[in-house]
C-alpha positions in Angstrom: 0.0 0.0 0.0 1.3 3.4 -1.0 2.1 5.7 1.9 0.3 9.1 2.3 3.6 10.8 1.3 3.8 8.7 -1.9 0.2 9.4 -2.8 0.7 13.1 -2.3 3.8 13.2 -4.5 2.2 11.2 -7.3 -0.9 13.4 -7.2 1.2 16.4 -7.8 3.1 14.8 -10.6 -0.1 13.6 -12.3 -1.3 17.2 -12.7 1.3 18.0 -15.4 2.9 16.6 -18.6 -0.3 15.1 -20.0 -0.3 12.5 -17.2 -4.1 12.5 -16.8 -4.4 10.2 -19.8 -2.9 6.8 -20.6 0.3 7.2 -22.5 -0.4 4.2 -24.8 -4.2 4.4 -25.4 -5.2 7.8 -24.1 -7.7 6.5 -21.5 -8.7 9.0 -18.9 -7.4 8.9 -15.2 -4.7 6.2 -15.4 -3.9 4.6 -12.0 -0.8 2.7 -13.1 2.7 3.8 -14.2 5.7 2.4 -16.0 8.5 3.6 -13.7 11.1 2.7 -16.4 9.8 5.4 -18.7 8.2 7.7 -16.2 4.8 7.4 -17.9 1.2 6.9 -16.7 -0.8 4.0 -18.1 -4.2 2.4 -17.6 -5.0 -1.0 -16.1 -5.2 -2.7 -19.5 -2.0 -1.3 -20.8 -0.3 -2.1 -17.4 -0.9 -5.8 -18.2 0.8 -5.3 -21.6 3.8 -3.6 -20.0 4.1 -6.4 -17.4 4.2 -8.9 -20.3 7.3 -7.1 -21.6 9.3 -8.1 -18.5 10.6 -5.9 -15.7 13.9 -5.4 -17.6 11.9 -3.5 -20.3 9.1 -2.0 -18.2 8.7 -1.9 -14.4 5.1 -1.4 -13.5 3.7 0.1 -10.3 0.2 0.8 -8.9 -0.3 4.4 -7.8 -2.2 3.3 -4.7 -1.6 -0.4 -4.0 2.2 -0.8 -4.3 5.0 0.3 -2.0 7.3 2.9 -3.6 11.0 3.6 -3.2 12.3 7.1 -3.3 14.3 6.5 -6.5 11.0 5.3 -8.2 9.3 8.6 -7.2 12.3 10.5 -8.6 11.9 8.7 -12.0 8.2 9.8 -12.1 9.2 13.4 -11.3 11.8 13.6 -14.1 9.5 11.7 -16.5 6.0 12.4 -17.7 3.9 11.4 -20.7 4.6 14.6 -22.7 8.3 14.4 -22.2 8.4 10.7 -23.1 6.4 11.2 -26.3 8.5 14.1 -27.4 11.7 12.1 -26.8 10.6 8.9 -28.5 9.2 10.7 -31.6 12.6 12.4 -32.0 14.2 9.0 -32.5 14.5 7.4 -35.9 13.4 3.9 -35.0 10.2 4.8 -33.0 7.1 4.0 -35.0 3.6 4.3 -33.5 2.2 2.0 -36.1 4.3 -1.0 -34.9 3.0 -3.5 -32.5 3.2 -2.9 -28.7 6.1 -5.3 -28.2 8.0 -4.0 -31.2 7.7 -0.4 -30.1 9.3 -1.0 -26.7 11.9 -3.3 -28.1 13.7 -0.5 -29.9 16.8 1.6 -29.3 14.5 4.6 -28.7 12.8 2.9 -25.8 16.2 1.8 -24.4 17.5 5.3 -24.6 14.5 6.7 -22.7 14.9 4.1 -20.0 18.5 5.1 -19.6 17.7 8.8 -19.6 15.0 8.5 -16.9 17.3 6.3 -14.7 20.3 8.8 -15.1 18.3 12.0 -14.4 16.5 10.4 -11.4 19.9 10.1 -9.7 20.6 13.8 -10.3 23.0 13.3 -13.1 23.0 14.9 -16.6 22.2 12.7 -19.6 23.3 12.9 -23.2 23.0 10.6 -26.2 26.8 10.6 -26.7 27.5 9.4 -23.2 24.6 7.1 -22.8 25.4 3.5 -21.8 23.0 2.2 -24.4 24.0 4.4 -27.3 25.0 1.2 -29.3 21.9 -0.7 -28.2 20.7 -3.4 -30.6 17.1 -4.6 -30.3 16.5 -8.3 -29.7 15.6 -10.4 -32.7 11.9 -11.0 -33.0 10.8 -14.4 -31.6 8.5 -14.9 -34.6 11.5 -14.6 -37.0 13.4 -17.1 -34.9 10.5 -19.5 -35.0 10.2 -19.2 -38.8 14.0 -19.8 -39.2 13.8 -22.9 -37.0 10.8 -24.2 -38.9 12.8 -23.7 -42.2 15.7 -25.6 -40.8 13.5 -28.5 -39.6 11.8 -28.7 -42.9 15.2 -28.8 -44.7 16.2 -31.7 -42.5 13.1 -33.6 -43.2 13.4 -33.1 -47.0 17.0 -34.3 -46.9 16.0 -37.6 -45.4 17.5 -39.6 -42.5 21.0 -39.5 -43.8 20.9 -35.8 -44.2 19.7 -35.4 -40.6 22.5 -37.6 -39.3 25.1 -35.6 -41.2 23.7 -32.3 -39.9 23.8 -33.7 -36.3 27.5 -34.7 -36.9 28.2 -31.2 -38.2 26.4 -29.6 -35.3 28.0 -31.6 -32.5 31.4 -32.1 -34.2 31.5 -35.8 -33.4 30.5 -39.0 -35.4 27.3 -40.9 -35.2 29.0 -43.7 -33.3 30.2 -41.3 -30.6 26.8 -39.7 -30.3 25.2 -43.2 -29.8 27.9 -44.2 -27.3 27.4 -41.0 -25.3 23.6 -41.6 -25.2 24.1 -45.3 -24.1 26.6 -44.2 -21.4 24.1 -41.5 -20.2 21.2 -44.0 -19.8 23.5 -46.6 -18.2 24.6 -44.0 -15.6 21.0 -43.2 -14.8 20.2 -46.9 -14.4 23.1 -47.4 -12.0 22.1 -44.4 -9.9 18.6 -45.7 -9.7 19.7 -49.1 -8.5 21.7 -47.5 -5.7 18.6 -45.8 -4.3 16.5 -47.2 -1.4 13.4 -49.3 -2.4 11.7 -48.4 0.9 11.1 -44.8 -0.2 9.0 -43.3 -3.0 10.8 -41.7 -5.9 9.7 -38.2 -4.8 11.7 -38.7 -1.6 14.9 -40.1 -3.2 13.7 -43.7 -3.5 14.1 -46.1 -6.4 12.0 -45.5 -9.5 10.3 -48.8 -10.4 8.5 -47.8 -13.7 5.1 -46.8 -14.8 2.0 -48.6 -13.5 3.9 -50.4 -10.7 3.4 -49.8 -7.0 6.4 -49.7 -4.7 6.4 -51.8 -1.7 5.1 -49.9 1.3 7.3 -50.0 4.3 6.1 -51.7 7.5 5.1 -49.1 10.1 6.0 -50.7 13.4 4.9 -47.8 15.4 1.4 -47.9 14.0 1.1 -51.6 14.7 2.2 -51.1 18.3 -0.4 -48.4 18.8 -3.1 -50.5 17.3 -2.2 -53.4 19.6 -2.2 -51.1 22.7 -5.6 -49.6 21.7 -7.1 -53.0 21.2 -5.7 -54.3 24.6 -7.0 -51.2 26.4 -10.4 -51.6 24.9 -10.6 -55.2 26.1 -9.4 -54.2 29.6 -12.0 -51.5 29.8 -14.8 -53.8 28.7 -13.8 -56.4 31.3 -13.5 -53.9 34.1 -17.0 -52.6 33.3 -18.5 -56.1 33.4 -16.8 -56.8 36.7 -18.0 -53.6 38.3 -21.6 -54.4 37.3 -21.4 -57.9 38.8 -19.9 -56.6 42.1 -22.6 -53.9 42.4 -25.4 -56.5 41.8 -23.9 -58.9 44.5 -23.6 -56.1 47.1 -27.3 -55.1 46.5 -28.3 -58.8 47.0 -26.4 -59.1 50.2 -27.9 -56.0 51.6 -31.4 -57.3 50.9 -30.6 -60.6 52.7 -29.2 -58.8 55.8 -32.5 -56.8 56.2 -34.6 -60.0 56.2 -32.3 -61.8 58.8 -32.7 -58.9 61.3 -36.5 -58.9 61.2 -37.1 -61.7 63.8 -34.7 -60.0 66.3 -36.5 -56.7 66.0 -39.9 -58.3 66.7 -38.5 -60.1 69.8 -37.1 -56.8 71.2 -40.5 -55.1 70.6 -42.3 -57.7 72.6 -39.9 -57.5 75.6 -40.2 -53.8 75.8 -44.0 -53.8 75.6 
């Protein structure tokens, strides 16, 4: 949660530099920011910025996140208007490109470096920038297409061609590749055999294959407790029966004693009278 001081500073910053609208889509009253560029963005665009990765765009909530002093300084030296003017002055910035392509440019890298430098109270220039020779990362779609073309070429050349390409790639012969593979699986088998059969594989025990059930270890403590519980139950039941029998016997004896005293009581009554 942002502190009262943080909210006060951000409220003041929001009043200038076109910060009352989202930098990317122009939505009113943005509640998120990209600290990396010192720009204000809406909730939907904040998700897109998060998707770029924190090394490209570090996103913060105006009210829900905790802020560091350096992050506040970046928002002070930044602003939507300043960011747009700077980016549009760079040759490789193109608003018609996709979201990911726009922020994967030298222009975006320069703006990140500019904001970071000025937030520390230092002067920034293009000639002294640490990213003046920045080269954007290759598009993942291009890489996928290149890999797909290579795979297709291997399939078209047949099995022999694939083997030859593997040899060229690894720099070793097919026999050596096969030997290394066999040695690898042999080592795994030996390691598995040295593991305990009394433990499941998730706890370091031996792996016994799919569909099989490892032998469950005997739990002596559980057996002991079960025997004790059974013995205690039998003892309790026997004691209860014994107590009932004793109680009934005592009641019977008391009744007999009362009848034995009756003649004596009658004799005493006659003597007194």
